[in-house]
Structure formats: C-alpha cells, structure tokens
Backbone as numpy.savetxt, mean C-alpha at the origin, in Angstrom:
# Nx Ny Nz CAx CAy CAz Cx Cy Cz
14.21 2.88 -3.02 13.34 3.40 -4.27 12.20 4.10 -3.65
11.87 5.09 -4.61 10.49 5.97 -4.19 9.24 5.10 -4.98
8.63 5.05 -4.06 7.23 4.68 -4.72 6.22 5.77 -5.04
5.86 5.71 -6.45 4.85 6.50 -7.20 3.65 6.59 -6.29
3.03 7.71 -6.03 2.04 7.51 -5.13 0.45 7.25 -5.70
0.58 7.65 -7.26 -0.37 7.46 -7.85 -0.45 6.20 -8.47
0.66 5.28 -8.66 0.56 4.13 -9.00 0.27 3.22 -8.00
0.65 3.51 -6.69 0.45 2.77 -5.76 -1.12 2.91 -5.37
-1.78 3.91 -5.53 -3.36 4.06 -5.30 -3.98 3.19 -6.37
-3.40 3.31 -7.59 -3.91 2.18 -8.72 -3.88 0.96 -8.24
-2.82 0.47 -7.78 -2.90 -1.02 -7.29 -3.69 -1.23 -5.91
-4.00 -0.06 -5.72 -4.99 -0.58 -4.37 -6.42 0.16 -4.53
-6.90 -0.05 -5.97 -8.21 -0.01 -6.35 -8.96 -0.58 -5.56
-10.31 -0.51 -5.07 -11.20 -1.40 -4.49 -10.74 -1.56 -3.26
-9.98 -0.82 -2.57 -9.72 -1.13 -1.35 -10.74 -0.58 -0.47
-11.20 -1.14 0.73 -12.28 -0.79 1.60 -11.36 -0.26 3.00
-11.60 0.90 3.46 -10.98 1.32 4.51 -12.06 1.33 5.67
-11.34 1.24 6.96 -10.07 0.87 7.05 -9.69 -0.41 6.77
-8.58 -0.72 6.47 -7.88 -1.96 5.84 -6.62 -2.35 6.88
-6.44 -3.51 7.01 -5.27 -4.24 7.41 -4.28 -4.01 6.38
-2.78 -3.95 6.90 -1.49 -4.19 5.86 -1.70 -5.43 5.00
-2.30 -6.62 5.75 -2.26 -7.74 4.87 -3.44 -7.86 3.84
-4.53 -7.19 4.32 -5.43 -7.03 3.02 -5.05 -6.10 2.03
-4.25 -4.92 2.17 -3.84 -3.97 1.22 -2.60 -4.63 0.37
-1.75 -5.46 0.98 -0.77 -6.63 0.26 -1.51 -7.21 -0.84
-2.51 -8.02 -0.17 -3.16 -8.91 -0.78 -3.87 -8.35 -2.21
-4.41 -7.24 -2.03 -5.28 -6.67 -3.01 -4.39 -6.15 -3.81
-3.43 -5.38 -3.55 -2.21 -5.02 -4.65 -1.55 -6.20 -5.25
-1.19 -7.19 -4.65 -0.96 -8.47 -5.46 -2.07 -8.84 -6.64
-3.16 -8.85 -6.18 -4.42 -8.99 -7.16 -4.60 -8.24 -8.24
-4.32 -6.52 -8.02 -4.11 -5.83 -8.81 -2.84 -5.49 -9.76
-1.97 -6.61 -9.61 -0.74 -6.81 -10.66 0.32 -5.48 -9.86
0.63 -5.35 -8.59 1.56 -4.56 -8.24 2.81 -5.23 -8.55
3.74 -4.44 -8.49 5.60 -4.75 -8.89 5.71 -5.24 -7.76
7.02 -5.95 -7.75 7.77 -6.13 -6.58 8.06 -4.97 -5.49
8.54 -3.87 -6.08 8.70 -2.51 -5.42 7.70 -2.07 -4.35
6.44 -2.25 -5.21 5.08 -1.84 -4.64 4.92 -2.49 -3.27
4.84 -4.01 -3.38 4.62 -5.21 -2.74 5.37 -4.97 -1.41
6.63 -4.96 -1.73 7.98 -4.41 -0.65 7.50 -3.26 -0.10
7.23 -2.40 -0.48 7.03 -0.92 0.17 5.60 -1.40 1.34
4.49 -1.97 0.77 3.56 -2.05 1.62 3.79 -3.11 2.41
4.63 -4.05 2.27 4.98 -5.23 3.57 5.83 -4.21 4.37
6.72 -3.30 4.26 7.51 -2.68 5.14 6.86 -1.29 5.98
5.57 -1.31 5.73 5.02 -0.01 6.27 4.88 -0.40 7.87
5.09 0.68 8.54 4.97 0.58 10.03 3.24 0.77 10.34
2.76 0.09 11.14 1.36 0.23 11.43 0.91 -1.35 10.71
-0.49 -1.22 11.54 -1.10 -2.88 11.06 -2.68 -2.43 10.22
-3.11 -1.29 10.64 -4.25 -0.66 9.86 -4.19 0.76 9.47
-5.05 0.86 8.58 -4.80 2.14 7.70 -6.39 2.74 7.55
-6.46 4.07 7.69 -7.84 4.74 7.63 -8.37 5.24 6.26
-7.25 5.29 5.32 -7.43 5.85 3.94 -6.07 5.86 2.83
-6.53 6.21 1.65 -5.27 6.20 0.82 -4.33 7.08 1.43
-4.55 8.08 2.03 -3.39 9.18 2.41 -2.68 8.25 3.44
-3.08 7.58 4.31 -2.26 6.83 5.58 -1.65 5.89 4.72
-2.05 5.29 3.79 -1.04 4.36 3.06 -0.06 5.13 2.26
-0.20 6.07 1.64 0.75 6.70 0.85 1.81 7.21 2.04
1.33 7.69 3.00 2.37 8.26 3.98 3.20 7.24 4.54
2.76 6.38 4.83 3.30 5.02 5.47 4.31 4.39 4.58
3.89 4.22 3.12 4.71 3.36 2.18 5.86 4.22 2.04
5.70 5.81 1.93 6.94 6.54 1.60 7.78 6.80 2.67
7.26 6.66 3.84 8.21 6.83 5.13 8.55 5.40 5.77
9.15 4.69 5.22 9.40 3.24 5.76 10.89 3.12 6.42
11.55 4.28 6.43 12.83 4.31 6.79 14.04 3.80 6.10
C-alpha cells in the first residue's frame, strides 16, 4: 500500500525533529493515524529522522 505523503505529515503534526521512530509512531497514534500509516512508520529503516522529508522517504521506501 502506498502512503499518501500529505496524510502522513498530517498525522505527524507537532513532531519535533530529530525524532526517533518510536516517537513518530506514538505521535501518529495520538493524531489518529490509520493502521496502514502506523504500519509504514513501524517498518521504516532507521531509528532517527532529521525531518519530514526523511520520514516520507523512509515510509515510502520500506521494501
């Protein structure tokens, strides 16, 4: 499933970077992310992300 980058960023509203994967998943859960978005975040390669572009790239490039 392809993750919509705009929707992804909506679910990460309020994120402070750099952020860990766990912090981003927790924030997305609080912001009402759906299961597909949460799954994509959990499957990202890497543990820390410097900004929204890093997260979008990692979430869409999860093999």
